[in-house]
mmCIF file as Biopython writes it, N, C-alpha, C and O atoms, coordinates in Angstrom:
data_model
#
loop_
_atom_site.group_PDB
_atom_site.id
_atom_site.type_symbol
_atom_site.label_atom_id
_atom_site.label_alt_id
_atom_site.label_comp_id
_atom_site.label_asym_id
_atom_site.label_entity_id
_atom_site.label_seq_id
_atom_site.pdbx_PDB_ins_code
_atom_site.Cartn_x
_atom_site.Cartn_y
_atom_site.Cartn_z
_atom_site.occupancy
_atom_site.B_iso_or_equiv
_atom_site.auth_seq_id
_atom_site.auth_asym_id
_atom_site.pdbx_PDB_model_num
ATOM 1   N N  . UNK A ? 1  ? 269.846 -16.540 106.187 1.0 0.0 1  A 1 
ATOM 2   C CA . UNK A ? 1  ? 269.000 -16.235 104.982 1.0 0.0 1  A 1 
ATOM 3   C C  . UNK A ? 1  ? 267.796 -15.180 105.403 1.0 0.0 1  A 1 
ATOM 4   O O  . UNK A ? 1  ? 266.995 -15.499 106.282 1.0 0.0 1  A 1 
ATOM 5   N N  . UNK A ? 2  ? 267.729 -14.113 104.838 1.0 0.0 2  A 1 
ATOM 6   C CA . UNK A ? 2  ? 266.764 -13.193 105.171 1.0 0.0 2  A 1 
ATOM 7   C C  . UNK A ? 2  ? 265.363 -13.537 104.671 1.0 0.0 2  A 1 
ATOM 8   O O  . UNK A ? 2  ? 265.270 -14.400 103.799 1.0 0.0 2  A 1 
ATOM 9   N N  . UNK A ? 3  ? 264.256 -12.938 105.147 1.0 0.0 3  A 1 
ATOM 10  C CA . UNK A ? 3  ? 262.948 -13.087 104.626 1.0 0.0 3  A 1 
ATOM 11  C C  . UNK A ? 3  ? 262.874 -12.783 103.138 1.0 0.0 3  A 1 
ATOM 12  O O  . UNK A ? 3  ? 262.175 -13.442 102.369 1.0 0.0 3  A 1 
ATOM 13  N N  . UNK A ? 4  ? 263.620 -11.766 102.774 1.0 0.0 4  A 1 
ATOM 14  C CA . UNK A ? 4  ? 263.606 -11.334 101.333 1.0 0.0 4  A 1 
ATOM 15  C C  . UNK A ? 4  ? 264.064 -12.486 100.489 1.0 0.0 4  A 1 
ATOM 16  O O  . UNK A ? 4  ? 263.450 -12.828 99.478  1.0 0.0 4  A 1 
ATOM 17  N N  . UNK A ? 5  ? 265.254 -13.136 100.959 1.0 0.0 5  A 1 
ATOM 18  C CA . UNK A ? 5  ? 265.782 -14.128 100.145 1.0 0.0 5  A 1 
ATOM 19  C C  . UNK A ? 5  ? 264.834 -15.397 99.961  1.0 0.0 5  A 1 
ATOM 20  O O  . UNK A ? 5  ? 264.898 -16.115 98.963  1.0 0.0 5  A 1 
ATOM 21  N N  . UNK A ? 6  ? 263.961 -15.601 101.005 1.0 0.0 6  A 1 
ATOM 22  C CA . UNK A ? 6  ? 263.012 -16.670 100.885 1.0 0.0 6  A 1 
ATOM 23  C C  . UNK A ? 6  ? 261.922 -16.499 99.818  1.0 0.0 6  A 1 
ATOM 24  O O  . UNK A ? 6  ? 261.361 -17.488 99.346  1.0 0.0 6  A 1 
ATOM 25  N N  . UNK A ? 7  ? 261.618 -15.237 99.435  1.0 0.0 7  A 1 
ATOM 26  C CA . UNK A ? 7  ? 260.647 -14.899 98.489  1.0 0.0 7  A 1 
ATOM 27  C C  . UNK A ? 7  ? 261.076 -15.328 97.089  1.0 0.0 7  A 1 
ATOM 28  O O  . UNK A ? 7  ? 262.218 -15.153 96.664  1.0 0.0 7  A 1 
ATOM 29  N N  . UNK A ? 8  ? 260.046 -15.926 96.368  1.0 0.0 8  A 1 
ATOM 30  C CA . UNK A ? 8  ? 260.328 -16.352 94.953  1.0 0.0 8  A 1 
ATOM 31  C C  . UNK A ? 8  ? 260.034 -15.283 93.984  1.0 0.0 8  A 1 
ATOM 32  O O  . UNK A ? 8  ? 259.095 -15.358 93.192  1.0 0.0 8  A 1 
ATOM 33  N N  . UNK A ? 9  ? 260.933 -14.180 94.063  1.0 0.0 9  A 1 
ATOM 34  C CA . UNK A ? 9  ? 260.847 -13.139 93.084  1.0 0.0 9  A 1 
ATOM 35  C C  . UNK A ? 9  ? 262.216 -13.018 92.462  1.0 0.0 9  A 1 
ATOM 36  O O  . UNK A ? 9  ? 263.176 -13.581 92.988  1.0 0.0 9  A 1 
ATOM 37  N N  . UNK A ? 10 ? 262.345 -12.287 91.334  1.0 0.0 10 A 1 
ATOM 38  C CA . UNK A ? 10 ? 263.633 -12.253 90.649  1.0 0.0 10 A 1 
ATOM 39  C C  . UNK A ? 10 ? 264.708 -11.503 91.519  1.0 0.0 10 A 1 
ATOM 40  O O  . UNK A ? 10 ? 264.410 -10.639 92.345  1.0 0.0 10 A 1 
ATOM 41  N N  . UNK A ? 11 ? 265.898 -11.892 91.269  1.0 0.0 11 A 1 
ATOM 42  C CA . UNK A ? 11 ? 266.987 -11.307 92.163  1.0 0.0 11 A 1 
ATOM 43  C C  . UNK A ? 11 ? 267.096 -9.818  91.977  1.0 0.0 11 A 1 
ATOM 44  O O  . UNK A ? 11 ? 267.408 -9.116  92.938  1.0 0.0 11 A 1 
ATOM 45  N N  . UNK A ? 12 ? 266.844 -9.274  90.740  1.0 0.0 12 A 1 
ATOM 46  C CA . UNK A ? 12 ? 266.892 -7.868  90.572  1.0 0.0 12 A 1 
ATOM 47  C C  . UNK A ? 12 ? 265.928 -7.116  91.338  1.0 0.0 12 A 1 
ATOM 48  O O  . UNK A ? 12 ? 266.180 -5.998  91.788  1.0 0.0 12 A 1 
ATOM 49  N N  . UNK A ? 13 ? 264.678 -7.792  91.513  1.0 0.0 13 A 1 
ATOM 50  C CA . UNK A ? 13 ? 263.594 -7.170  92.420  1.0 0.0 13 A 1 
ATOM 51  C C  . UNK A ? 13 ? 264.013 -7.190  93.854  1.0 0.0 13 A 1 
ATOM 52  O O  . UNK A ? 13 ? 263.679 -6.267  94.597  1.0 0.0 13 A 1 
ATOM 53  N N  . UNK A ? 14 ? 264.703 -8.162  94.262  1.0 0.0 14 A 1 
ATOM 54  C CA . UNK A ? 14 ? 265.131 -8.222  95.662  1.0 0.0 14 A 1 
ATOM 55  C C  . UNK A ? 14 ? 266.168 -7.106  95.931  1.0 0.0 14 A 1 
ATOM 56  O O  . UNK A ? 14 ? 266.190 -6.465  96.982  1.0 0.0 14 A 1 
ATOM 57  N N  . UNK A ? 15 ? 267.016 -6.927  94.913  1.0 0.0 15 A 1 
ATOM 58  C CA . UNK A ? 15 ? 268.100 -5.945  94.887  1.0 0.0 15 A 1 
ATOM 59  C C  . UNK A ? 15 ? 267.396 -4.519  95.088  1.0 0.0 15 A 1 
ATOM 60  O O  . UNK A ? 15 ? 267.738 -3.733  95.972  1.0 0.0 15 A 1 
ATOM 61  N N  . UNK A ? 16 ? 266.388 -4.281  94.180  1.0 0.0 16 A 1 
ATOM 62  C CA . UNK A ? 16 ? 265.719 -3.049  94.281  1.0 0.0 16 A 1 
ATOM 63  C C  . UNK A ? 16 ? 265.049 -2.783  95.644  1.0 0.0 16 A 1 
ATOM 64  O O  . UNK A ? 16 ? 265.092 -1.668  96.165  1.0 0.0 16 A 1 
ATOM 65  N N  . UNK A ? 17 ? 264.441 -3.815  96.195  1.0 0.0 17 A 1 
ATOM 66  C CA . UNK A ? 17 ? 263.848 -3.855  97.484  1.0 0.0 17 A 1 
ATOM 67  C C  . UNK A ? 17 ? 264.858 -3.367  98.562  1.0 0.0 17 A 1 
ATOM 68  O O  . UNK A ? 17 ? 264.599 -2.454  99.346  1.0 0.0 17 A 1 
ATOM 69  N N  . UNK A ? 18 ? 265.978 -4.022  98.537  1.0 0.0 18 A 1 
ATOM 70  C CA . UNK A ? 18 ? 266.968 -3.721  99.494  1.0 0.0 18 A 1 
ATOM 71  C C  . UNK A ? 18 ? 267.455 -2.250  99.427  1.0 0.0 18 A 1 
ATOM 72  O O  . UNK A ? 18 ? 267.713 -1.591  100.435 1.0 0.0 18 A 1 
ATOM 73  N N  . UNK A ? 19 ? 267.554 -1.819  98.236  1.0 0.0 19 A 1 
ATOM 74  C CA . UNK A ? 19 ? 267.919 -0.410  97.919  1.0 0.0 19 A 1 
ATOM 75  C C  . UNK A ? 19 ? 266.922 0.512   98.511  1.0 0.0 19 A 1 
ATOM 76  O O  . UNK A ? 19 ? 267.278 1.448   99.226  1.0 0.0 19 A 1 
ATOM 77  N N  . UNK A ? 20 ? 265.627 0.260   98.220  1.0 0.0 20 A 1 
ATOM 78  C CA . UNK A ? 20 ? 264.553 1.039   98.796  1.0 0.0 20 A 1 
ATOM 79  C C  . UNK A ? 20 ? 264.495 1.110   100.252 1.0 0.0 20 A 1 
ATOM 80  O O  . UNK A ? 20 ? 264.289 2.170   100.844 1.0 0.0 20 A 1 
ATOM 81  N N  . UNK A ? 21 ? 264.697 -0.137  100.899 1.0 0.0 21 A 1 
ATOM 82  C CA . UNK A ? 21 ? 264.669 -0.277  102.439 1.0 0.0 21 A 1 
ATOM 83  C C  . UNK A ? 21 ? 265.760 0.552   102.974 1.0 0.0 21 A 1 
ATOM 84  O O  . UNK A ? 21 ? 265.547 1.316   103.916 1.0 0.0 21 A 1 
ATOM 85  N N  . UNK A ? 22 ? 267.052 0.429   102.359 1.0 0.0 22 A 1 
ATOM 86  C CA . UNK A ? 22 ? 268.143 1.194   102.878 1.0 0.0 22 A 1 
ATOM 87  C C  . UNK A ? 22 ? 267.919 2.811   102.732 1.0 0.0 22 A 1 
ATOM 88  O O  . UNK A ? 22 ? 268.349 3.612   103.562 1.0 0.0 22 A 1 
ATOM 89  N N  . UNK A ? 23 ? 267.256 3.141   101.673 1.0 0.0 23 A 1 
ATOM 90  C CA . UNK A ? 23 ? 266.899 4.555   101.432 1.0 0.0 23 A 1 
ATOM 91  C C  . UNK A ? 23 ? 265.929 4.989   102.558 1.0 0.0 23 A 1 
ATOM 92  O O  . UNK A ? 23 ? 266.059 6.068   103.136 1.0 0.0 23 A 1 
ATOM 93  N N  . UNK A ? 24 ? 265.032 4.172   102.816 1.0 0.0 24 A 1 
ATOM 94  C CA . UNK A ? 24 ? 264.009 4.518   103.972 1.0 0.0 24 A 1 
ATOM 95  C C  . UNK A ? 24 ? 264.768 4.685   105.266 1.0 0.0 24 A 1 
ATOM 96  O O  . UNK A ? 24 ? 264.616 5.682   105.973 1.0 0.0 24 A 1 
ATOM 97  N N  . UNK A ? 25 ? 265.602 3.676   105.571 1.0 0.0 25 A 1 
ATOM 98  C CA . UNK A ? 25 ? 266.337 3.806   106.779 1.0 0.0 25 A 1 
ATOM 99  C C  . UNK A ? 25 ? 267.162 5.057   106.863 1.0 0.0 25 A 1 
ATOM 100 O O  . UNK A ? 25 ? 267.176 5.773   107.865 1.0 0.0 25 A 1 
ATOM 101 N N  . UNK A ? 26 ? 267.834 5.285   105.793 1.0 0.0 26 A 1 
ATOM 102 C CA . UNK A ? 26 ? 268.630 6.576   105.741 1.0 0.0 26 A 1 
ATOM 103 C C  . UNK A ? 26 ? 267.777 7.828   105.905 1.0 0.0 26 A 1 
ATOM 104 O O  . UNK A ? 26 ? 268.197 8.799   106.532 1.0 0.0 26 A 1 
ATOM 105 N N  . UNK A ? 27 ? 266.536 7.794   105.315 1.0 0.0 27 A 1 
ATOM 106 C CA . UNK A ? 27 ? 265.694 9.014   105.521 1.0 0.0 27 A 1 
ATOM 107 C C  . UNK A ? 27 ? 265.227 9.128   106.955 1.0 0.0 27 A 1 
ATOM 108 O O  . UNK A ? 27 ? 265.056 10.213  107.510 1.0 0.0 27 A 1 
ATOM 109 N N  . UNK A ? 28 ? 265.027 7.941   107.532 1.0 0.0 28 A 1 
ATOM 110 C CA . UNK A ? 28 ? 264.503 7.919   108.923 1.0 0.0 28 A 1 
ATOM 111 C C  . UNK A ? 28 ? 265.648 8.480   109.859 1.0 0.0 28 A 1 
ATOM 112 O O  . UNK A ? 28 ? 265.397 9.249   110.787 1.0 0.0 28 A 1 
ATOM 113 N N  . UNK A ? 29 ? 266.870 8.060   109.564 1.0 0.0 29 A 1 
ATOM 114 C CA . UNK A ? 29 ? 268.050 8.597   110.285 1.0 0.0 29 A 1 
ATOM 115 C C  . UNK A ? 29 ? 268.175 10.094  110.071 1.0 0.0 29 A 1 
ATOM 116 O O  . UNK A ? 29 ? 268.491 10.814  111.019 1.0 0.0 29 A 1 
ATOM 117 N N  . UNK A ? 30 ? 267.953 10.563  108.929 1.0 0.0 30 A 1 
ATOM 118 C CA . UNK A ? 30 ? 268.078 11.985  108.618 1.0 0.0 30 A 1 
ATOM 119 C C  . UNK A ? 30 ? 267.003 12.765  109.424 1.0 0.0 30 A 1 
ATOM 120 O O  . UNK A ? 30 ? 267.263 13.779  110.072 1.0 0.0 30 A 1 
ATOM 121 N N  . UNK A ? 31 ? 265.773 12.202  109.326 1.0 0.0 31 A 1 
ATOM 122 C CA . UNK A ? 31 ? 264.712 12.739  110.156 1.0 0.0 31 A 1 
ATOM 123 C C  . UNK A ? 31 ? 264.987 12.817  111.588 1.0 0.0 31 A 1 
ATOM 124 O O  . UNK A ? 31 ? 264.634 13.806  112.230 1.0 0.0 31 A 1 
ATOM 125 N N  . UNK A ? 32 ? 265.615 11.800  112.146 1.0 0.0 32 A 1 
ATOM 126 C CA . UNK A ? 32 ? 265.972 11.803  113.710 1.0 0.0 32 A 1 
ATOM 127 C C  . UNK A ? 32 ? 266.996 12.803  113.853 1.0 0.0 32 A 1 
ATOM 128 O O  . UNK A ? 32 ? 266.958 13.495  114.871 1.0 0.0 32 A 1 
ATOM 129 N N  . UNK A ? 33 ? 267.935 13.003  112.978 1.0 0.0 33 A 1 
ATOM 130 C CA . UNK A ? 33 ? 268.987 13.916  113.072 1.0 0.0 33 A 1 
ATOM 131 C C  . UNK A ? 33 ? 268.433 15.368  113.056 1.0 0.0 33 A 1 
ATOM 132 O O  . UNK A ? 33 ? 268.792 16.228  113.860 1.0 0.0 33 A 1 
ATOM 133 N N  . UNK A ? 34 ? 267.549 15.556  112.092 1.0 0.0 34 A 1 
ATOM 134 C CA . UNK A ? 34 ? 266.815 16.823  111.955 1.0 0.0 34 A 1 
ATOM 135 C C  . UNK A ? 34 ? 266.079 17.185  113.103 1.0 0.0 34 A 1 
ATOM 136 O O  . UNK A ? 34 ? 266.131 18.348  113.503 1.0 0.0 34 A 1 
ATOM 137 N N  . UNK A ? 35 ? 265.316 16.228  113.755 1.0 0.0 35 A 1 
ATOM 138 C CA . UNK A ? 35 ? 264.540 16.423  114.976 1.0 0.0 35 A 1 
ATOM 139 C C  . UNK A ? 35 ? 265.499 16.910  116.113 1.0 0.0 35 A 1 
ATOM 140 O O  . UNK A ? 35 ? 265.273 17.895  116.816 1.0 0.0 35 A 1 
ATOM 141 N N  . UNK A ? 36 ? 266.593 16.105  116.206 1.0 0.0 36 A 1 
ATOM 142 C CA . UNK A ? 36 ? 267.553 16.470  117.233 1.0 0.0 36 A 1 
ATOM 143 C C  . UNK A ? 36 ? 267.999 17.888  117.133 1.0 0.0 36 A 1 
ATOM 144 O O  . UNK A ? 36 ? 268.003 18.651  118.099 1.0 0.0 36 A 1 
ATOM 145 N N  . UNK A ? 37 ? 268.402 18.234  115.839 1.0 0.0 37 A 1 
ATOM 146 C CA . UNK A ? 37 ? 268.881 19.635  115.510 1.0 0.0 37 A 1 
ATOM 147 C C  . UNK A ? 37 ? 267.849 20.667  115.900 1.0 0.0 37 A 1 
ATOM 148 O O  . UNK A ? 37 ? 268.194 21.685  116.500 1.0 0.0 37 A 1 
ATOM 149 N N  . UNK A ? 38 ? 266.513 20.415  115.553 1.0 0.0 38 A 1 
ATOM 150 C CA . UNK A ? 38 ? 265.570 21.447  115.888 1.0 0.0 38 A 1 
ATOM 151 C C  . UNK A ? 38 ? 265.366 21.474  117.399 1.0 0.0 38 A 1 
ATOM 152 O O  . UNK A ? 38 ? 265.203 22.549  117.976 1.0 0.0 38 A 1 
ATOM 153 N N  . UNK A ? 39 ? 265.373 20.355  118.024 1.0 0.0 39 A 1 
ATOM 154 C CA . UNK A ? 39 ? 265.280 20.344  119.560 1.0 0.0 39 A 1 
ATOM 155 C C  . UNK A ? 39 ? 266.364 21.160  120.125 1.0 0.0 39 A 1 
ATOM 156 O O  . UNK A ? 39 ? 266.133 22.045  120.948 1.0 0.0 39 A 1 
ATOM 157 N N  . UNK A ? 40 ? 267.609 20.863  119.673 1.0 0.0 40 A 1 
ATOM 158 C CA . UNK A ? 40 ? 268.799 21.674  120.175 1.0 0.0 40 A 1 
ATOM 159 C C  . UNK A ? 40 ? 268.649 23.091  119.954 1.0 0.0 40 A 1 
ATOM 160 O O  . UNK A ? 40 ? 268.912 23.906  120.838 1.0 0.0 40 A 1 
ATOM 161 N N  . UNK A ? 41 ? 268.210 23.437  118.734 1.0 0.0 41 A 1 
ATOM 162 C CA . UNK A ? 41 ? 268.020 24.857  118.353 1.0 0.0 41 A 1 
ATOM 163 C C  . UNK A ? 41 ? 266.950 25.580  119.248 1.0 0.0 41 A 1 
ATOM 164 O O  . UNK A ? 41 ? 267.093 26.716  119.700 1.0 0.0 41 A 1 
ATOM 165 N N  . UNK A ? 42 ? 265.870 24.775  119.442 1.0 0.0 42 A 1 
ATOM 166 C CA . UNK A ? 42 ? 264.783 25.388  120.265 1.0 0.0 42 A 1 
ATOM 167 C C  . UNK A ? 42 ? 265.258 25.531  121.781 1.0 0.0 42 A 1 
ATOM 168 O O  . UNK A ? 42 ? 264.898 26.483  122.473 1.0 0.0 42 A 1 
ATOM 169 N N  . UNK A ? 43 ? 266.018 24.606  122.205 1.0 0.0 43 A 1 
ATOM 170 C CA . UNK A ? 43 ? 266.579 24.762  123.601 1.0 0.0 43 A 1 
ATOM 171 C C  . UNK A ? 43 ? 267.520 25.907  123.702 1.0 0.0 43 A 1 
ATOM 172 O O  . UNK A ? 43 ? 267.577 26.600  124.718 1.0 0.0 43 A 1 
ATOM 173 N N  . UNK A ? 44 ? 268.291 26.117  122.608 1.0 0.0 44 A 1 
ATOM 174 C CA . UNK A ? 44 ? 269.269 27.248  122.525 1.0 0.0 44 A 1 
ATOM 175 C C  . UNK A ? 44 ? 268.433 28.568  122.548 1.0 0.0 44 A 1 
ATOM 176 O O  . UNK A ? 44 ? 268.718 29.496  123.305 1.0 0.0 44 A 1 
ATOM 177 N N  . UNK A ? 45 ? 267.440 28.597  121.719 1.0 0.0 45 A 1 
ATOM 178 C CA . UNK A ? 45 ? 266.638 29.846  121.644 1.0 0.0 45 A 1 
ATOM 179 C C  . UNK A ? 45 ? 265.969 30.138  123.026 1.0 0.0 45 A 1 
ATOM 180 O O  . UNK A ? 45 ? 265.944 31.287  123.467 1.0 0.0 45 A 1 
ATOM 181 N N  . UNK A ? 46 ? 265.445 29.117  123.680 1.0 0.0 46 A 1 
ATOM 182 C CA . UNK A ? 46 ? 264.846 29.297  125.000 1.0 0.0 46 A 1 
ATOM 183 C C  . UNK A ? 46 ? 265.833 29.828  125.959 1.0 0.0 46 A 1 
ATOM 184 O O  . UNK A ? 46 ? 265.515 30.713  126.754 1.0 0.0 46 A 1 
ATOM 185 N N  . UNK A ? 47 ? 267.088 29.292  125.915 1.0 0.0 47 A 1 
ATOM 186 C CA . UNK A ? 47 ? 268.163 29.835  126.747 1.0 0.0 47 A 1 
ATOM 187 C C  . UNK A ? 47 ? 268.477 31.231  126.462 1.0 0.0 47 A 1 
ATOM 188 O O  . UNK A ? 47 ? 268.652 32.004  127.404 1.0 0.0 47 A 1 
ATOM 189 N N  . UNK A ? 48 ? 268.568 31.647  125.199 1.0 0.0 48 A 1 
ATOM 190 C CA . UNK A ? 48 ? 268.809 33.050  124.911 1.0 0.0 48 A 1 
ATOM 191 C C  . UNK A ? 48 ? 267.742 33.978  125.302 1.0 0.0 48 A 1 
ATOM 192 O O  . UNK A ? 48 ? 267.988 35.108  125.722 1.0 0.0 48 A 1 
ATOM 193 N N  . UNK A ? 49 ? 266.466 33.468  125.155 1.0 0.0 49 A 1 
ATOM 194 C CA . UNK A ? 49 ? 265.407 34.368  125.616 1.0 0.0 49 A 1 
ATOM 195 C C  . UNK A ? 49 ? 265.425 34.637  127.130 1.0 0.0 49 A 1 
ATOM 196 O O  . UNK A ? 49 ? 265.110 35.711  127.641 1.0 0.0 49 A 1 
ATOM 197 N N  . UNK A ? 50 ? 265.851 33.481  127.823 1.0 0.0 50 A 1 
ATOM 198 C CA . UNK A ? 50 ? 265.948 33.689  129.229 1.0 0.0 50 A 1 
ATOM 199 C C  . UNK A ? 50 ? 267.122 34.687  129.590 1.0 0.0 50 A 1 
ATOM 200 O O  . UNK A ? 50 ? 266.957 35.541  130.461 1.0 0.0 50 A 1 
ATOM 201 N N  . UNK A ? 51 ? 268.170 34.571  128.979 1.0 0.0 51 A 1 
ATOM 202 C CA . UNK A ? 51 ? 269.273 35.489  129.136 1.0 0.0 51 A 1 
ATOM 203 C C  . UNK A ? 51 ? 268.936 36.906  128.886 1.0 0.0 51 A 1 
ATOM 204 O O  . UNK A ? 51 ? 269.249 37.780  129.695 1.0 0.0 51 A 1 
ATOM 205 N N  . UNK A ? 52 ? 268.225 37.189  127.647 1.0 0.0 52 A 1 
ATOM 206 C CA . UNK A ? 52 ? 267.710 38.555  127.359 1.0 0.0 52 A 1 
ATOM 207 C C  . UNK A ? 52 ? 266.762 39.048  128.464 1.0 0.0 52 A 1 
ATOM 208 O O  . UNK A ? 52 ? 266.840 40.195  128.903 1.0 0.0 52 A 1 
ATOM 209 N N  . UNK A ? 53 ? 265.888 38.171  128.887 1.0 0.0 53 A 1 
ATOM 210 C CA . UNK A ? 53 ? 264.987 38.585  129.976 1.0 0.0 53 A 1 
ATOM 211 C C  . UNK A ? 53 ? 265.829 39.133  131.275 1.0 0.0 53 A 1 
ATOM 212 O O  . UNK A ? 53 ? 265.605 40.223  131.801 1.0 0.0 53 A 1 
ATOM 213 N N  . UNK A ? 54 ? 266.775 38.259  131.681 1.0 0.0 54 A 1 
ATOM 214 C CA . UNK A ? 54 ? 267.719 38.568  132.743 1.0 0.0 54 A 1 
ATOM 215 C C  . UNK A ? 54 ? 268.397 39.891  132.558 1.0 0.0 54 A 1 
ATOM 216 O O  . UNK A ? 54 ? 268.496 40.697  133.483 1.0 0.0 54 A 1 
ATOM 217 N N  . UNK A ? 55 ? 268.896 40.122  131.275 1.0 0.0 55 A 1 
ATOM 218 C CA . UNK A ? 55 ? 269.733 41.296  131.090 1.0 0.0 55 A 1 
ATOM 219 C C  . UNK A ? 55 ? 268.740 42.459  131.092 1.0 0.0 55 A 1 
ATOM 220 O O  . UNK A ? 55 ? 269.097 43.512  131.620 1.0 0.0 55 A 1 
ATOM 221 N N  . UNK A ? 56 ? 267.573 42.361  130.571 1.0 0.0 56 A 1 
ATOM 222 C CA . UNK A ? 56 ? 266.545 43.528  130.554 1.0 0.0 56 A 1 
ATOM 223 C C  . UNK A ? 56 ? 266.259 43.866  132.127 1.0 0.0 56 A 1 
ATOM 224 O O  . UNK A ? 56 ? 266.185 45.019  132.552 1.0 0.0 56 A 1 
ATOM 225 N N  . UNK A ? 57 ? 266.120 42.771  132.878 1.0 0.0 57 A 1 
ATOM 226 C CA . UNK A ? 57 ? 265.803 43.039  134.290 1.0 0.0 57 A 1 
ATOM 227 C C  . UNK A ? 57 ? 266.906 43.763  135.031 1.0 0.0 57 A 1 
ATOM 228 O O  . UNK A ? 57 ? 266.628 44.655  135.832 1.0 0.0 57 A 1 
ATOM 229 N N  . UNK A ? 58 ? 268.155 43.395  134.780 1.0 0.0 58 A 1 
ATOM 230 C CA . UNK A ? 58 ? 269.334 43.972  135.267 1.0 0.0 58 A 1 
ATOM 231 C C  . UNK A ? 58 ? 269.411 45.457  134.784 1.0 0.0 58 A 1 
ATOM 232 O O  . UNK A ? 58 ? 269.777 46.348  135.551 1.0 0.0 58 A 1 
ATOM 233 N N  . UNK A ? 59 ? 269.057 45.690  133.501 1.0 0.0 59 A 1 
ATOM 234 C CA . UNK A ? 59 ? 269.110 47.047  133.025 1.0 0.0 59 A 1 
ATOM 235 C C  . UNK A ? 59 ? 268.121 47.928  133.654 1.0 0.0 59 A 1 
ATOM 236 O O  . UNK A ? 59 ? 268.417 49.095  133.912 1.0 0.0 59 A 1 
ATOM 237 N N  . UNK A ? 60 ? 266.860 47.400  133.941 1.0 0.0 60 A 1 
ATOM 238 C CA . UNK A ? 60 ? 265.907 48.153  134.708 1.0 0.0 60 A 1 
ATOM 239 C C  . UNK A ? 60 ? 266.285 48.365  136.062 1.0 0.0 60 A 1 
ATOM 240 O O  . UNK A ? 60 ? 266.069 49.465  136.570 1.0 0.0 60 A 1 
ATOM 241 N N  . UNK A ? 61 ? 266.842 47.420  136.735 1.0 0.0 61 A 1 
ATOM 242 C CA . UNK A ? 61 ? 267.393 47.677  138.134 1.0 0.0 61 A 1 
ATOM 243 C C  . UNK A ? 61 ? 268.516 48.810  138.124 1.0 0.0 61 A 1 
ATOM 244 O O  . UNK A ? 61 ? 268.649 49.620  139.042 1.0 0.0 61 A 1 
ATOM 245 N N  . UNK A ? 62 ? 269.279 48.774  137.022 1.0 0.0 62 A 1 
ATOM 246 C CA . UNK A ? 62 ? 270.350 49.704  137.004 1.0 0.0 62 A 1 
ATOM 247 C C  . UNK A ? 62 ? 269.772 51.148  136.778 1.0 0.0 62 A 1 
ATOM 248 O O  . UNK A ? 62 ? 270.263 52.133  137.330 1.0 0.0 62 A 1 
ATOM 249 N N  . UNK A ? 63 ? 268.708 51.204  135.938 1.0 0.0 63 A 1 
ATOM 250 C CA . UNK A ? 63 ? 268.003 52.476  135.667 1.0 0.0 63 A 1 
ATOM 251 C C  . UNK A ? 63 ? 267.427 53.013  137.078 1.0 0.0 63 A 1 
ATOM 252 O O  . UNK A ? 63 ? 267.518 54.188  137.433 1.0 0.0 63 A 1 
ATOM 253 N N  . UNK A ? 64 ? 266.913 52.136  137.720 1.0 0.0 64 A 1 
ATOM 254 C CA . UNK A ? 64 ? 266.329 52.530  139.033 1.0 0.0 64 A 1 
ATOM 255 C C  . UNK A ? 64 ? 267.298 53.012  139.914 1.0 0.0 64 A 1 
ATOM 256 O O  . UNK A ? 64 ? 267.106 54.048  140.551 1.0 0.0 64 A 1 
ATOM 257 N N  . UNK A ? 65 ? 268.392 52.311  140.015 1.0 0.0 65 A 1 
ATOM 258 C CA . UNK A ? 65 ? 269.500 52.825  140.847 1.0 0.0 65 A 1 
ATOM 259 C C  . UNK A ? 65 ? 270.049 54.148  140.459 1.0 0.0 65 A 1 
ATOM 260 O O  . UNK A ? 65 ? 270.331 54.971  141.331 1.0 0.0 65 A 1 
ATOM 261 N N  . UNK A ? 66 ? 270.223 54.404  139.150 1.0 0.0 66 A 1 
ATOM 262 C CA . UNK A ? 66 ? 270.657 55.620  138.661 1.0 0.0 66 A 1 
ATOM 263 C C  . UNK A ? 66 ? 269.738 56.689  138.839 1.0 0.0 66 A 1 
ATOM 264 O O  . UNK A ? 66 ? 270.192 57.823  138.998 1.0 0.0 66 A 1 
ATOM 265 N N  . UNK A ? 67 ? 268.409 56.476  138.836 1.0 0.0 67 A 1 
ATOM 266 C CA . UNK A ? 67 ? 267.391 57.469  139.077 1.0 0.0 67 A 1 
ATOM 267 C C  . UNK A ? 67 ? 267.476 57.864  140.664 1.0 0.0 67 A 1 
ATOM 268 O O  . UNK A ? 67 ? 267.358 59.033  141.033 1.0 0.0 67 A 1 
ATOM 269 N N  . UNK A ? 68 ? 267.677 56.855  141.499 1.0 0.0 68 A 1 
ATOM 270 C CA . UNK A ? 68 ? 267.711 57.122  142.902 1.0 0.0 68 A 1 
ATOM 271 C C  . UNK A ? 68 ? 268.968 58.003  143.173 1.0 0.0 68 A 1 
ATOM 272 O O  . UNK A ? 68 ? 268.929 58.925  143.987 1.0 0.0 68 A 1 
ATOM 273 N N  . UNK A ? 69 ? 270.069 57.690  142.471 1.0 0.0 69 A 1 
ATOM 274 C CA . UNK A ? 69 ? 271.278 58.429  142.718 1.0 0.0 69 A 1 
ATOM 275 C C  . UNK A ? 69 ? 271.169 59.840  142.267 1.0 0.0 69 A 1 
ATOM 276 O O  . UNK A ? 69 ? 271.650 60.755  142.936 1.0 0.0 69 A 1 
ATOM 277 N N  . UNK A ? 70 ? 270.527 60.038  141.111 1.0 0.0 70 A 1 
ATOM 278 C CA . UNK A ? 70 ? 270.221 61.425  140.685 1.0 0.0 70 A 1 
ATOM 279 C C  . UNK A ? 70 ? 269.334 62.225  141.569 1.0 0.0 70 A 1 
ATOM 280 O O  . UNK A ? 70 ? 269.493 63.440  141.686 1.0 0.0 70 A 1 
ATOM 281 N N  . UNK A ? 71 ? 268.378 61.551  142.211 1.0 0.0 71 A 1 
ATOM 282 C CA . UNK A ? 71 ? 267.542 62.230  143.078 1.0 0.0 71 A 1 
ATOM 283 C C  . UNK A ? 71 ? 268.277 62.751  144.408 1.0 0.0 71 A 1 
ATOM 284 O O  . UNK A ? 71 ? 267.970 63.776  145.016 1.0 0.0 71 A 1 
ATOM 285 N N  . UNK A ? 72 ? 269.201 61.947  144.714 1.0 0.0 72 A 1 
ATOM 286 C CA . UNK A ? 72 ? 270.049 62.309  145.934 1.0 0.0 72 A 1 
ATOM 287 C C  . UNK A ? 72 ? 271.116 63.498  145.766 1.0 0.0 72 A 1 
ATOM 288 O O  . UNK A ? 72 ? 271.627 64.089  146.717 1.0 0.0 72 A 1 
ATOM 289 N N  . UNK A ? 73 ? 271.375 63.760  144.402 1.0 0.0 73 A 1 
ATOM 290 C CA . UNK A ? 73 ? 272.368 64.742  144.106 1.0 0.0 73 A 1 
ATOM 291 C C  . UNK A ? 73 ? 271.670 66.063  144.065 1.0 0.0 73 A 1 
ATOM 292 O O  . UNK A ? 73 ? 272.306 67.090  143.826 1.0 0.0 73 A 1 
#
């Protein structure tokens, strides 16, 4: 027997309370899923930013090498 069943309130009120509690639990789960999604998205964005930085660095190194080659010609 749950704590809710022990209360002396009408059964339809207990049913409404159960429905509301389940909705709150569902919203909480959705919030957790949403947080995990944003965390995952943020991690992905950080990883992409790091890759972009590395690509830019490689591009600059390539330009430097190309400039040195042109000077030698």
